[in-house]
Each structure stands twice: as structure tokens, then as C-alpha cells.
NUTIGU-230823 format. One record per residue (C-alpha): x, y, z; residue in one letter. Coordinates in Angstrom, 3 decimals, decimal comma. Last residue first. Layout:
% NUTIGU-230823
{{X Y Z} "a"}
...
***
This chain:
% NUTIGU-230823
{{5,819 21,322 -3,505} "q"}
{{2,649 20,889 -3,555} "i"}
{{0,456 22,754 -6,184} "k"}
{{-2,963 24,655 -5,329} "l"}
{{-5,788 24,820 -7,647} "k"}
{{-7,878 27,629 -7,804} "r"}
{{-10,690 28,256 -10,303} "e"}
{{-11,044 24,706 -11,378} "l"}
{{-12,117 23,729 -7,920} "v"}
{{-14,675 26,544 -7,633} "t"}
{{-13,818 29,405 -5,059} "v"}
{{-16,065 29,233 -1,853} "n"}
{{-13,252 30,028 0,457} "n"}
{{-15,196 29,203 3,655} "y"}
{{-17,253 31,573 5,863} "s"}
{{-17,035 29,677 9,334} "e"}
{{-19,617 27,265 10,606} "k"}
{{-18,738 25,776 13,970} "e"}
{{-15,527 23,367 13,734} "r"}
{{-13,981 20,101 12,902} "r"}
{{-10,515 20,176 12,280} "y"}
{{-9,645 18,375 15,409} "q"}
{{-12,183 16,005 15,133} "q"}
{{-10,556 14,418 11,239} "f"}
{{-7,801 13,497 13,020} "f"}
{{-9,113 11,472 16,109} "t"}
{{-9,212 8,404 14,706} "e"}
{{-5,427 8,205 13,538} "e"}
{{-5,347 7,947 9,967} "f"}
{{-5,658 4,820 7,606} "g"}
{{-7,072 6,399 4,936} "l"}
{{-10,182 4,410 4,491} "i"}
{{-10,475 4,350 8,839} "k"}
{{-10,006 7,952 8,908} "s"}
{{-13,186 8,791 6,770} "l"}
{{-14,482 6,167 8,261} "l"}
{{-14,259 7,780 11,813} "l"}
{{-15,201 10,856 10,141} "d"}
{{-18,749 10,223 9,275} "d"}
{{-19,328 8,997 5,540} "f"}
{{-22,017 10,946 3,292} "l"}
{{-19,244 11,513 0,828} "t"}
{{-20,263 14,994 0,021} "f"}
{{-21,746 16,170 3,557} "d"}
{{-18,662 14,674 5,178} "i"}
{{-15,791 16,787 3,069} "l"}
{{-17,900 19,539 3,898} "e"}
{{-18,391 19,336 7,577} "e"}
{{-14,153 18,858 7,527} "v"}
{{-14,251 21,786 5,714} "s"}
{{-13,144 22,952 2,214} "a"}
{{-10,023 25,481 0,768} "l"}
{{-10,196 26,607 4,343} "k"}
{{-6,001 27,046 3,885} "q"}
{{-5,840 24,985 6,783} "e"}
{{-8,223 22,488 5,997} "f"}
{{-6,552 21,566 2,122} "i"}
{{-3,382 21,964 3,709} "y"}
{{-4,187 19,328 6,438} "r"}
{{-5,503 17,174 3,614} "i"}
{{-2,382 17,191 1,462} "s"}
{{-0,365 16,671 4,102} "s"}
{{-2,020 13,417 5,390} "l"}
{{-2,292 12,329 1,481} "v"}
{{1,539 12,555 1,650} "k"}
{{2,688 11,393 5,047} "g"}
{{3,375 7,572 5,047} "p"}
{{4,767 6,394 8,047} "r"}
{{8,755 5,605 8,849} "v"}
{{9,807 3,310 11,278} "l"}
{{12,930 4,893 13,086} "k"}
{{15,598 2,620 13,842} "l"}
{{16,138 2,029 17,376} "e"}
{{13,971 -0,585 17,781} "h"}
{{14,975 -3,113 15,054} "d"}
{{18,544 -2,239 16,264} "l"}
{{19,183 -5,941 17,131} "p"}
{{17,099 -8,267 14,609} "e"}
{{13,522 -9,289 16,306} "h"}
{{11,539 -12,503 14,812} "v"}
{{14,456 -14,404 13,009} "t"}
{{17,272 -12,788 15,548} "y"}
{{16,181 -15,329 18,163} "n"}
{{20,105 -15,703 19,017} "m"}
{{20,398 -19,472 18,305} "r"}
{{18,112 -19,111 14,595} "n"}
{{19,958 -16,578 13,689} "m"}
{{23,187 -18,756 14,096} "s"}
{{21,556 -21,442 12,326} "a"}
{{20,725 -19,114 9,290} "y"}
{{24,098 -17,963 9,379} "f"}
{{25,795 -21,762 9,251} "y"}
{{23,882 -22,615 6,697} "r"}
{{24,408 -19,828 4,469} "q"}
{{28,074 -19,885 5,377} "q"}
{{27,936 -23,732 3,928} "d"}
{{26,005 -22,343 0,835} "y"}
{{29,112 -19,798 -0,121} "t"}
{{28,584 -16,375 0,558} "m"}
{{30,035 -13,434 -1,961} "k"}
{{28,339 -15,241 -4,765} "n"}
{{26,253 -11,978 -5,246} "l"}
{{22,838 -14,096 -4,454} "r"}
{{24,648 -15,183 -1,501} "y"}
{{25,381 -11,610 0,165} "a"}
{{21,921 -10,660 -0,992} "h"}
{{20,506 -13,382 1,254} "n"}
{{22,624 -12,278 4,010} "a"}
{{21,714 -8,910 3,682} "m"}
{{17,924 -9,578 3,966} "a"}
{{18,714 -11,423 7,047} "q"}
{{20,484 -8,845 8,662} "i"}
{{17,536 -6,535 7,568} "s"}
{{17,831 -3,391 5,925} "v"}
{{18,313 0,577 6,570} "q"}
{{21,866 0,426 4,063} "w"}
{{23,877 2,073 6,854} "k"}
{{22,384 1,399 10,109} "q"}
{{21,920 -2,362 8,963} "k"}
{{25,962 -2,302 7,353} "l"}
{{27,177 -1,632 11,031} "e"}
{{24,725 -4,388 12,694} "l"}
{{26,008 -6,989 9,672} "y"}
{{28,920 -8,862 11,920} "s"}
{{26,408 -9,850 14,522} "n"}
{{24,780 -12,227 12,081} "p"}
{{28,268 -14,096 11,774} "n"}
{{28,344 -15,796 8,607} "s"}
{{30,675 -12,988 7,028} "i"}
{{32,940 -12,825 9,819} "k"}
{{34,891 -9,887 9,525} "r"}
{{32,496 -8,053 7,326} "v"}
{{34,807 -4,879 5,258} "t"}
{{34,550 -6,885 1,858} "d"}
{{30,873 -6,900 2,330} "l"}
{{30,590 -2,782 2,155} "d"}
{{32,615 -3,098 -0,739} "k"}
{{30,189 -5,865 -2,111} "e"}
{{27,336 -3,449 -1,178} "f"}
{{29,262 -0,289 -3,446} "e"}
{{29,620 -2,228 -6,374} "i"}
{{26,012 -4,402 -5,755} "p"}
{{23,628 -1,901 -5,183} "p"}
{{22,095 -2,564 -2,099} "m"}
{{18,577 -1,259 -1,992} "l"}
{{17,441 -1,733 -5,731} "f"}
{{19,341 -4,936 -6,197} "f"}
{{17,700 -6,439 -2,934} "a"}
{{14,351 -4,779 -3,792} "a"}
{{14,259 -6,389 -7,483} "f"}
{{15,507 -9,956 -6,526} "d"}
{{12,537 -10,000 -3,973} "n"}
{{10,173 -8,744 -6,756} "a"}
{{11,631 -11,375 -8,902} "e"}
{{11,163 -13,950 -6,171} "r"}
{{7,891 -12,822 -5,504} "e"}
{{6,593 -13,133 -9,295} "i"}
{{8,364 -16,707 -9,246} "i"}
{{6,213 -18,015 -6,527} "q"}
{{2,587 -16,467 -7,591} "h"}
{{3,939 -18,730 -10,951} "e"}
{{4,476 -21,851 -8,572} "s"}
{{1,262 -21,130 -7,087} "k"}
{{-0,376 -20,715 -9,979} "t"}
{{-1,019 -16,815 -11,378} "l"}
{{-4,785 -16,378 -12,864} "e"}
{{-5,824 -14,094 -10,352} "s"}
{{-2,927 -11,989 -10,629} "m"}
{{-3,486 -10,824 -13,745} "d"}
{{-0,371 -8,786 -15,043} "m"}
{{-0,971 -5,316 -15,909} "q"}
{{2,212 -4,402 -14,524} "n"}
{{4,195 -6,890 -13,182} "h"}
{{7,952 -5,468 -13,288} "l"}
{{7,344 -2,352 -12,800} "l"}
{{4,543 -2,483 -9,711} "l"}
{{5,990 -5,593 -8,498} "h"}
{{9,523 -4,249 -8,112} "g"}
{{8,078 -0,993 -6,341} "l"}
{{6,048 -3,483 -4,194} "e"}
{{9,467 -5,283 -3,141} "h"}
{{10,888 -1,916 -2,719} "a"}
{{8,203 -0,956 -0,307} "l"}
{{8,124 -4,426 1,812} "d"}
{{11,995 -4,000 1,813} "f"}
{{12,145 -0,692 3,854} "n"}
{{9,147 -2,113 5,765} "r"}
{{11,308 -4,741 6,952} "r"}
{{13,903 -1,972 7,379} "v"}
{{11,966 0,234 9,681} "a"}
{{10,871 -2,816 11,886} "s"}
{{7,345 -3,829 11,627} "k"}
{{4,796 -4,311 14,458} "k"}
{{1,632 -4,354 12,173} "q"}
{{0,707 -1,774 10,065} "n"}
{{0,459 -4,035 6,761} "g"}
{{1,446 -1,735 3,862} "l"}
{{-0,972 -0,623 0,665} "m"}
{{1,006 0,853 -2,199} "i"}
{{-0,936 2,332 -4,989} "i"}
{{0,851 3,709 -8,053} "p"}
{{-1,811 6,133 -9,767} "r"}
{{-2,586 5,518 -13,392} "q"}
{{-6,551 6,785 -13,115} "q"}
{{-7,530 3,118 -13,959} "d"}
{{-5,389 1,921 -10,722} "s"}
{{-1,964 0,886 -10,521} "w"}
{{-1,574 -1,913 -7,668} "i"}
{{0,133 -2,883 -4,868} "s"}
{{0,080 -5,256 -1,825} "y"}
{{1,480 -5,543 1,472} "a"}
{{2,776 -8,097 4,259} "g"}
{{-0,388 -10,249 3,855} "i"}
{{-1,189 -13,379 6,386} "e"}
{{-0,207 -11,992 9,198} "s"}
{{-3,483 -9,466 9,045} "g"}
{{-3,745 -6,800 6,802} "l"}
{{-4,014 -4,093 9,548} "s"}
{{-3,828 -0,582 7,153} "k"}
{{-0,996 1,825 5,819} "e"}
{{-1,314 3,619 3,060} "f"}
{{1,017 4,942 0,279} "i"}
{{0,494 7,230 -2,575} "f"}
{{3,180 7,127 -5,314} "a"}
{{4,153 9,691 -7,517} "g"}
{{7,493 10,716 -7,053} "n"}
{{7,596 12,967 -3,811} "k"}
{{5,968 9,426 -2,402} "e"}
{{8,428 7,288 -3,657} "l"}
{{11,120 9,524 -2,161} "i"}
{{8,964 9,852 1,325} "f"}
{{8,806 5,901 1,725} "l"}
{{12,505 5,697 0,740} "l"}
{{13,876 8,179 3,193} "r"}
{{16,154 5,327 5,031} "n"}
{{17,415 3,866 1,869} "n"}
{{19,184 7,182 1,202} "q"}
{{22,508 6,554 0,251} "n"}
{{22,130 7,934 -3,215} "n"}
{{18,475 7,067 -3,945} "m"}
{{18,514 9,648 -6,876} "n"}
{{14,966 8,271 -7,832} "l"}
{{16,258 8,024 -11,465} "c"}
{{19,236 5,986 -10,082} "e"}
{{17,631 3,910 -7,885} "r"}
{{15,122 3,120 -10,963} "v"}
{{18,073 2,108 -13,043} "y"}
{{19,862 -0,315 -10,644} "l"}
{{16,505 -1,679 -9,979} "a"}
{{16,013 -2,116 -13,690} "l"}
{{19,273 -3,401 -14,826} "h"}
{{19,189 -5,826 -11,962} "q"}
{{16,017 -6,951 -13,474} "i"}
{{16,757 -7,452 -16,840} "i"}
{{19,876 -9,242 -15,296} "d"}
{{17,599 -11,521 -13,640} "s"}
{{15,255 -12,375 -16,657} "r"}
{{18,663 -13,106 -18,783} "e"}
{{19,115 -10,920 -21,437} "l"}
{{18,671 -10,895 -25,610} "k"}
{{15,199 -12,248 -25,861} "k"}
{{13,263 -10,520 -22,586} "e"}
{{15,385 -7,394 -24,028} "n"}
{{13,382 -5,188 -26,065} "q"}
{{9,684 -6,024 -24,229} "i"}
{{11,585 -5,861 -21,157} "i"}
{{13,312 -2,408 -21,888} "f"}
{{9,805 -1,007 -22,972} "h"}
{{7,982 -1,854 -20,143} "i"}
{{10,633 -0,788 -17,737} "s"}
{{10,660 2,711 -19,686} "y"}
{{6,962 2,854 -19,290} "d"}
{{7,106 1,883 -15,655} "r"}
{{9,927 4,668 -15,480} "i"}
{{7,706 7,779 -16,646} "e"}
{{4,194 6,501 -14,470} "l"}
{{7,010 6,263 -11,417} "l"}
{{7,779 10,316 -12,429} "k"}
{{4,236 11,253 -11,641} "n"}
{{4,988 14,701 -11,924} "e"}
{{4,171 17,080 -8,918} "p"}
{{0,982 17,075 -7,090} "y"}
{{-2,001 19,502 -7,798} "v"}
{{-4,477 19,931 -5,047} "i"}
{{-7,906 20,823 -4,572} "y"}
{{-9,453 18,807 -7,378} "k"}
{{-6,761 16,230 -6,591} "e"}
{{-8,589 15,736 -2,972} "f"}
{{-11,489 14,509 -4,603} "l"}
{{-9,924 12,181 -6,803} "d"}
{{-8,092 10,706 -4,003} "l"}
{{-11,342 10,087 -2,175} "l"}
{{-12,712 8,265 -4,970} "g"}
{{-9,372 6,131 -5,157} "e"}
{{-9,471 5,711 -1,942} "i"}
{{-13,013 4,006 -1,885} "h"}
{{-12,015 1,711 -5,142} "e"}
{{-8,866 0,569 -3,289} "l"}
{{-11,101 -0,239 -0,277} "h"}
{{-13,412 -2,198 -2,008} "a"}
{{-10,685 -4,073 -4,122} "a"}
{{-9,198 -4,993 -0,979} "e"}
{{-12,630 -6,447 0,043} "y"}
{{-13,040 -8,618 -3,157} "k"}
{{-9,711 -9,448 -2,914} "t"}
{{-9,993 -11,154 0,627} "r"}
{{-13,608 -12,850 -0,762} "s"}
{{-11,457 -14,417 -3,883} "v"}
{{-8,521 -15,771 -2,154} "s"}
{{-6,408 -16,528 -4,889} "n"}
{{-2,864 -15,032 -3,799} "i"}
{{-3,699 -15,291 -0,217} "e"}
{{-0,580 -16,940 0,788} "k"}
{{0,306 -12,963 0,789} "s"}
{{2,299 -10,290 -1,122} "r"}
{{-0,305 -9,250 -2,870} "y"}
{{-0,167 -8,064 -6,434} "a"}
{{-3,779 -6,598 -6,879} "i"}
{{-4,558 -6,539 -10,704} "l"}
{{-7,528 -8,899 -10,444} "s"}
{{-9,261 -6,983 -8,315} "p"}
{{-9,722 -5,075 -11,017} "n"}
{{-10,405 -0,712 -9,110} "v"}
{{-13,511 1,498 -10,103} "v"}
{{-14,042 4,354 -8,263} "k"}
{{-15,740 4,889 -5,568} "k"}
{{-17,191 7,927 -3,822} "v"}
{{-20,838 6,803 -4,806} "s"}
{{-23,741 9,016 -6,049} "r"}
{{-26,944 7,591 -5,597} "s"}
{{-28,052 8,872 -2,298} "d"}
{{-30,977 6,320 -0,222} "y"}
{{-28,325 4,579 1,766} "f"}
{{-25,927 7,887 2,255} "y"}
{{-28,821 9,824 3,940} "k"}
{{-28,827 7,846 6,857} "t"}
{{-25,050 9,130 7,580} "k"}
{{-22,293 6,874 7,814} "v"}
{{-20,187 5,003 10,632} "q"}
{{-20,796 1,470 8,787} "f"}
{{-22,149 -0,056 12,079} "i"}
{{-23,661 3,122 13,252} "d"}
{{-25,848 3,527 9,574} "k"}
{{-26,624 -0,327 9,654} "m"}
{{-27,979 -0,095 12,651} "k"}
{{-30,418 2,928 11,941} "n"}
{{-31,078 0,851 8,392} "v"}
{{-32,359 -1,351 10,423} "v"}
{{-34,831 0,440 12,303} "e"}
{{-35,703 2,000 9,396} "l"}
{{-36,950 -1,166 7,766} "k"}
{{-34,821 -2,868 5,592} "p"}
{{-36,033 -3,119 1,631} "g"}
{{-37,105 -5,613 -0,366} "n"}
{{-35,984 -7,018 -3,603} "y"}
{{-33,667 -4,016 -3,936} "n"}
{{-30,316 -6,721 -4,772} "n"}
{{-28,342 -5,484 -1,948} "e"}
{{-31,611 -5,541 0,231} "y"}
{{-32,514 -8,982 -1,017} "q"}
{{-29,274 -10,650 -0,241} "w"}
{{-29,116 -9,058 3,138} "v"}
{{-32,890 -10,574 3,868} "s"}
{{-31,924 -14,099 2,499} "q"}
{{-28,402 -13,676 5,360} "e"}
{{-31,163 -13,560 7,877} "t"}
{{-31,782 -10,571 9,858} "v"}
{{-29,973 -10,034 13,258} "d"}
{{-28,231 -6,603 12,212} "l"}
{{-25,102 -8,196 13,443} "i"}
{{-25,547 -11,938 12,123} "q"}
{{-26,902 -10,860 9,295} "a"}
{{-23,494 -8,743 8,146} "l"}
{{-21,410 -11,832 8,868} "d"}
{{-23,716 -13,926 6,567} "s"}
{{-23,708 -11,244 4,153} "r"}
{{-19,882 -11,420 3,848} "s"}
{{-18,178 -8,325 6,057} "y"}
{{-14,495 -6,915 4,793} "g"}
{{-15,710 -3,550 6,079} "y"}
{{-15,245 -2,021 2,501} "l"}
{{-17,389 -4,933 1,182} "l"}
{{-19,964 -4,334 3,382} "r"}
{{-20,050 -0,602 2,561} "i"}
{{-20,328 -1,266 -1,067} "d"}
{{-22,883 -3,792 -0,928} "k"}
{{-24,659 -1,319 0,893} "l"}
{{-24,888 1,404 -1,395} "k"}
{{-25,890 -1,086 -4,270} "e"}
{{-29,153 -1,599 -2,479} "g"}
{{-30,122 1,629 -2,797} "i"}
{{-33,325 2,169 -0,487} "f"}
{{-35,755 4,362 -2,183} "m"}
***
């Protein structure tokens, strides 16, 4: 029997409305509604179309098993104008639900290091509660940013931020998010900190700031219902995440010493050496200089006028030279599973009923990733998951 809920799940994963899918299938929107609510089953030729469109096995629509895990859409922290877009939130939640399900599956074979970010989050919650009536909010944010930097042993390693976050518990992915969404993050029900980055042609320094910004949301705005925020409230939490990112990436004592070496603080070209050191954009450094009272209002105005005149607002010097780092934790984990013959691509496909292209889409991998591990049937190690867990160092 056709299971309508499975169609709804996969439709949302692809970001299609019922109207969109109806046009693709050449049926009415009412028909799609009936399929999803089990009032009427689609003909076999329609199911075959669905199979091809969504890159799943035909059996997917008739199997009650589901890979996805529940994700609360209202907890997704967007860096976007689309904070209150119900449809967009549904689509992103569907993606996260499928990611969560796959991570649960992979963790039957992999034991990750301790989730240090979870400990840091709990400290942050406690510190905020203890000090919200004693300290200014800005002082709380600065303290937490510097505390987290020390806990993660960042030292002068901003260029390794993505790796350090993955090592300490974060699961980071990338996908096409469009021009309105830079990134978003959430704590899953399984207490995994998940960060989704846009894969548009961003520079390494902007990606660094996105990561630090989302880390700020994860630590400062845990369990905040984003769907209930007004526009002004959303602007406040965005500003807080920006402040956290700035203090985290550019700790004041060290950064102010470097600012003292800048020949002309209002000249964007004076920041090139600092950009290489701190792996932060020229604009973010100037904003932080102003935040730290190392730049006057008039100097800031001159700085931005110069940025416009030099055409630095979209692409800055060194953007193409500094290497963009991509997520690698989940990719390495799956490689390990396949190369150690703990499971095969075929077994993964049989379990999920997803084609390899859909698996790549969900996880943000290159389309050909799973194809390189396809092979003729071999004798795979059949020990049970509970009998053998391998630890990733």
C-alpha cells in the first residue's frame, strides 16, 4: 500500500510545494494532496515518475520504515531575511531530519570523540542565568566568546576553525541556500550541534565568520523559539551572534596590539597583513576596531567610503588566495565505514531506499562520491553494530 507520509517527507526534502510537484507529475494539486493523505493511491506510472524525480527506490513509497528523525523547525537559527518564512523553514527542517537519521545510522559504526561543545553550551547557559542581572549583555557575550576560544584551544588558528568545531562535536554541512541565507544552525533532539553553510562562492574569511556567528547562536540562543521573534528581536540576536563572532575570532588584547601597528586605520589596504593572520575580512576587522573604540565614527565613515571606491564590498584582496575549507567529518566517517568494510554502499541504499545521488544531496557530497565505493558483491564483515564500534581519533 502506498504510504502518503513518505511522499510528503521526500517532497519537503526537495523543497517542492504540492503545486510544484503537481506540475512536474502532470497531475492536479488535489491529486498530490490525496496521495499524501492516503485518500487515493497514485497509478504505477506516476509512482515511477516520483521514483525518478526523487532518486529513490520504488519500494520507498511502500515501506513504513523512515530514516528521518524529528527536528523542531522553530529552533533553527537563520542568518536570513527569511526568519519567518514558514515554507522555507519546513524545507530546511526536512533536510535536517534526514541528516539526523543518517547520522544515527553512521553512529552505529562510529564512536566520535566527546562532544565538548555540549559541555560549553551547558556552561554558557549557567553563566548567562547567574549573571544576567549582574552584567551587561555585551559583557556576558564577550566573556563567553573568550571562554570558548580558550576551551577550544584556538590560539592563533582561526584558519582551522571548521576542523576544530568538527573535532569538538559539531556536524557541519554545506548546500545551496540561495542569496538570502548565509548559514543556519540548530541543536538536534540528539544534542548534536549542526551547522549548515551556504556553498555559494564565499571566501574563506567570510566562511570563518559564518561559523563563529552560528557558534554564537548555538551557545547564546539555545532553545529560543525563532518563529516567535519579531523583526527587531531577530535583529538583536543577529547582532549578538555577530558580536560573539568578533570577540571569538579577534580577542581584544591581542587584536588591539595588532591594530596599533596599522599605519592608517581608516584605509582598507592597511589591514591586509592582519587579514592573513586573523583569517577575518577587512570589513569585519574594521567593525571590530570601531567596537573596541580604536576607530572613530568619522574614520569608520571614511573607511566604508574607501571600501566602496575600491570595489572591496563584494570581493576583498586575498579572498582568492586564502583557501576555503570544506566540511570533512562526516565524509571521513563514511569513507572509514566503506574502506573497513563495515558496510557497503549497496547496504546503505537497501536500508534507506535512497539512490546514491540522493544520499550525496542530503549530505552535501560530490555527486560521484558514492559511485567510487560501488562494487560487485563481496563478503562484508557481518558483525553486529553493538559488537564492533570503531573510534575516530
